[in-house]
C-alpha positions as CSV (number, residue, x, y, z in Angstrom):
1,M,0.0,0.1,0.2
2,A,2.6,2.5,0.6
3,E,4.1,1.7,-3.2
4,Q,1.0,2.8,-4.1
5,S,0.9,6.3,-2.3
6,S,4.2,6.5,-3.5
7,T,3.6,6.3,-6.8
8,P,0.9,9.4,-7.1
9,H,2.9,12.0,-5.1
10,Q,6.0,11.1,-7.1
11,A,4.0,11.0,-10.4
12,A,2.4,14.8,-9.0
13,S,5.8,15.9,-8.5
14,S,7.1,14.8,-11.9
15,D,4.1,16.2,-12.9
16,I,5.4,19.8,-11.4
17,R,8.8,19.5,-13.0
18,Q,7.3,19.5,-16.4
19,D,5.9,23.1,-16.2
20,P,7.6,24.9,-18.9
21,G,7.9,28.5,-16.9
22,L,9.7,25.7,-14.1
23,Q,11.8,23.9,-16.6
24,K,12.6,27.3,-17.8
25,L,13.5,28.5,-13.9
26,L,15.2,25.4,-13.0
27,S,17.4,24.9,-16.0
28,R,19.1,28.2,-14.8
29,M,20.4,26.8,-11.9
30,P,22.8,24.0,-10.7
31,A,21.7,20.6,-11.3
32,E,22.3,19.9,-7.5
33,V,20.2,22.6,-6.6
34,A,17.4,22.2,-9.0
35,D,16.8,18.5,-7.8
36,S,17.0,19.9,-4.5
37,F,13.7,21.2,-4.5
38,N,10.7,19.4,-3.1
39,E,7.1,19.0,-4.3
40,Q,5.9,22.0,-1.9
41,Q,8.4,23.8,-2.9
42,L,7.9,23.7,-6.4
43,S,4.5,24.7,-6.4
44,H,5.1,27.7,-4.7
45,L,8.1,28.3,-7.1
46,R,5.2,27.8,-9.8
47,L,2.7,30.1,-7.8
48,A,5.6,33.0,-7.7
49,L,6.0,33.0,-11.4
50,G,2.5,32.6,-12.1
51,A,1.6,35.9,-10.0
52,R,3.0,38.5,-12.4
53,Q,0.2,41.2,-13.1
54,W,0.6,41.6,-17.0
55,G,-3.0,42.8,-17.4
56,K,-3.3,45.7,-15.0
57,H,-2.2,49.0,-17.1
58,Q,-4.2,52.2,-17.5
59,F,-3.8,52.1,-21.3
60,D,-3.8,48.2,-22.3
61,L,-4.0,47.7,-26.7
62,R,-3.6,44.3,-27.8
63,G,-4.4,43.0,-31.4
64,T,-3.5,41.0,-34.4
65,L,-2.5,42.1,-37.8
66,R,-2.8,39.9,-40.9
67,L,-0.6,40.6,-43.7
68,F,0.3,38.5,-46.6
69,R,0.3,35.1,-45.4
70,W,1.5,35.7,-41.8
71,R,-0.1,37.0,-38.8
72,Y,1.5,39.7,-36.7
73,Y,0.4,40.4,-32.9
74,Y,1.0,44.2,-31.6
75,V,1.2,45.1,-27.7
76,F,1.1,48.4,-26.3
77,V,0.3,49.0,-22.9
78,A,1.5,52.5,-20.5
79,G,0.9,53.0,-16.7
80,R,2.1,54.3,-13.8
81,N,5.7,52.5,-13.0
82,L,5.1,50.4,-9.7
83,R,8.3,48.3,-9.9
84,D,11.1,48.3,-7.4
85,G,14.1,50.0,-8.3
86,N,17.2,50.9,-6.5
87,R,18.1,54.9,-6.6
88,S,20.4,55.0,-9.4
89,S,18.0,53.2,-11.8
90,Q,15.4,56.0,-10.9
91,Q,18.1,58.9,-11.4
92,L,18.8,58.4,-14.8
93,P,15.1,58.1,-16.2
94,R,14.8,61.6,-14.6
95,L,17.7,63.3,-15.7
96,M,17.1,61.9,-19.3
97,L,13.5,63.9,-18.6
98,A,15.3,67.2,-17.4
99,V,18.0,67.0,-20.7
100,I,14.8,66.8,-22.9
101,I,12.8,69.2,-21.2
102,S,15.4,72.2,-21.5
103,I,16.4,70.6,-24.9
104,L,12.7,71.7,-25.7
105,L,12.2,74.8,-23.6
106,V,15.7,76.3,-25.5
107,V,14.4,75.4,-29.0
108,S,11.3,76.2,-28.1
109,A,12.3,79.9,-27.0
110,A,14.4,79.9,-30.1
111,V,12.0,79.5,-32.2
112,G,9.7,81.9,-30.5
113,L,12.3,84.8,-30.6
114,L,12.8,84.3,-34.6
115,L,9.6,84.3,-35.3
116,L,9.1,87.7,-32.9
117,Y,12.0,89.1,-35.1
118,L,10.5,87.9,-38.4
119,L,7.3,90.1,-37.2
120,K,9.3,92.9,-36.2
121,S,10.5,93.0,-39.4
122,A,7.8,92.6,-41.5
123,L,6.4,95.4,-39.1
124,G,9.3,97.7,-40.4
125,I,10.5,98.2,-36.9
126,D,14.2,99.0,-36.5
127,L,15.2,98.6,-32.4
128,F,19.2,99.8,-33.6
129,E,19.5,102.1,-36.4
130,G,21.6,101.1,-39.1
131,F,22.1,97.3,-37.3
132,S,20.3,94.1,-39.1
133,L,21.4,90.1,-38.3
134,G,20.0,89.5,-42.0
135,I,17.5,87.0,-41.1
136,W,14.8,89.3,-42.8
137,G,16.5,89.4,-46.1
138,W,17.2,85.4,-45.9
139,F,13.2,85.0,-44.8
140,K,12.8,87.2,-48.0
141,S,14.7,85.0,-50.3
142,L,13.2,82.2,-49.7
């Protein structure tokens, strides 16, 4: 009778080892470590691997597109970053955002000043007698 009870247990243990997610995880570690997990530990590992929250995004657009003989899928998700990250991994995106905003502000200010200069020149207003940057002449020649 003891043999029969150990057979289903072994079958369940071997069944859980057939899980593709667990196989991938166990293949990344030394064989002696992978073989040391019991059924309960493996079931908790499988539960932890399956506990990812993929579907909770503020914007989630998924679909398929058929082009000629092939079908392609697309996924576009966006939302608030809820991942835990160390301080250095959070500082780089903030620095990049600050650089991008600074560049946009400088370009916007330059375009604004150029438009104001062209408007001033079109209206014939001279701020300094006998001085011109030559932008109005270049603009008229376009």
